[in-house]
C-alpha positions, -999 to +999 in steps of 0.1 A: -064+191-062-077+174-091-110+175-107-119+140-098-108+147-060-130+176-058-158+159-075-157+134-048-155+159-019-184+178-036-207+146-042-199+136-008-208+170+012-238+172-013-249+135-002-243+143+034-267+173+033-294+158+016-293+127+041-291+152+070-321+172+058-341+136+049-333+121+084-310+142+109-311+116+134-300+085+112-272+108+097-259+122+133-260+083+146-238+073+115-214+099+114-209+092+153-202+055+144-178+065+115-160+087+139-157+061+167-149+035+142-121+057+127-108+066+160-105+030+168-085+022+139-064+053+143-040+037+169-033+006+142-030+030+113-002+053+132+016+021+142+018+011+104+030+045+095+053+046+117+069+012+110+071+023+073+088+054+080+114+034+102+119+008+074+126+035+050+148+056+075+170+021+077+169+012+042+169+045+020+159+037-017+198+041-029+207+013-005+178-005-017+188-004-055+224-009-045+211-044-026+188-054-055+212-040-085+237-062-079+221-095-083+208-121-108+176-105-125+155-137-107+173-133-072+168-096-077+130-099-084+126-120-053+147-094-033+129-068-046+095-084-037+107-092-001+116-058+005+083-043-012+063-067+014+080-051+047+076-017+032+039-010+024+037+024+012+008+042-010+013+042-048+016+080-050+050+074-030+057+040-047+060+053-082+086+083-078+107+058-053+108+031-083+118+059-106+147+064-083+154+031-082+155+024-120+175+051-124+199+038-100+203+006-122+172-017-110+159-038-138+122-040-150+112-073-134+126-063-099+111-025-101+079-043-110+081-068-082+088-042-057+061-019-065+033-045-069+043-059-034+046-023-020+011-019-027-004-052-024+014-072+005+021-057+038+037-073+067+033-043+085-006-041+082-007-081+094-018-074+129-041-046+115-058-071+092-058-101+114-077-081+139-102-068+111-107-099+092-091-125+110-058-147+106-064-168+079-079-142+057-047-121+062-023-148+057-043-161+025-045-123+010-011-115+014+000-150+002-018-147-028-008-111-034+029-123-033+025-150-056+005-126-080+030-097-075+058-122-087+036-136-116+030-097-130+068-093-125+076-119-146+051-111-173+064-075-174+100-085-178+089-108-209+068-080-221+089-051-218 
């Protein structure tokens, strides 16, 4: 475990102890609410994880690289962004995946578009977002994230 993560855990534990000493009832009530809120979201989260696993099983990184690598750079960027949109995964998994795709021949712009949409846009999470924040918010957030992901990819293509 790195220093930052360990620091967060220690700070959280210390604050929990301090607040528990200060007001046992409020702290216990807050922990109960947090537990039940987390339990309520668990089904949605497990559904997202299942969808991600299924998509990555059906489309392994090598297949994605093969499809994206043989296109015009702008078409490949849009395709990579579309793939990233449906395969929402955490950044700590996305970056090694991009390394695999880059070594398989995917260019900078498609790789950046894939990475950015992978972490910012989520078709798999729209039902969860809709339930928590509303359909309008979910669609606007995902749409703007997709547009910004393409813009970031274009800028990175120019810079690199």
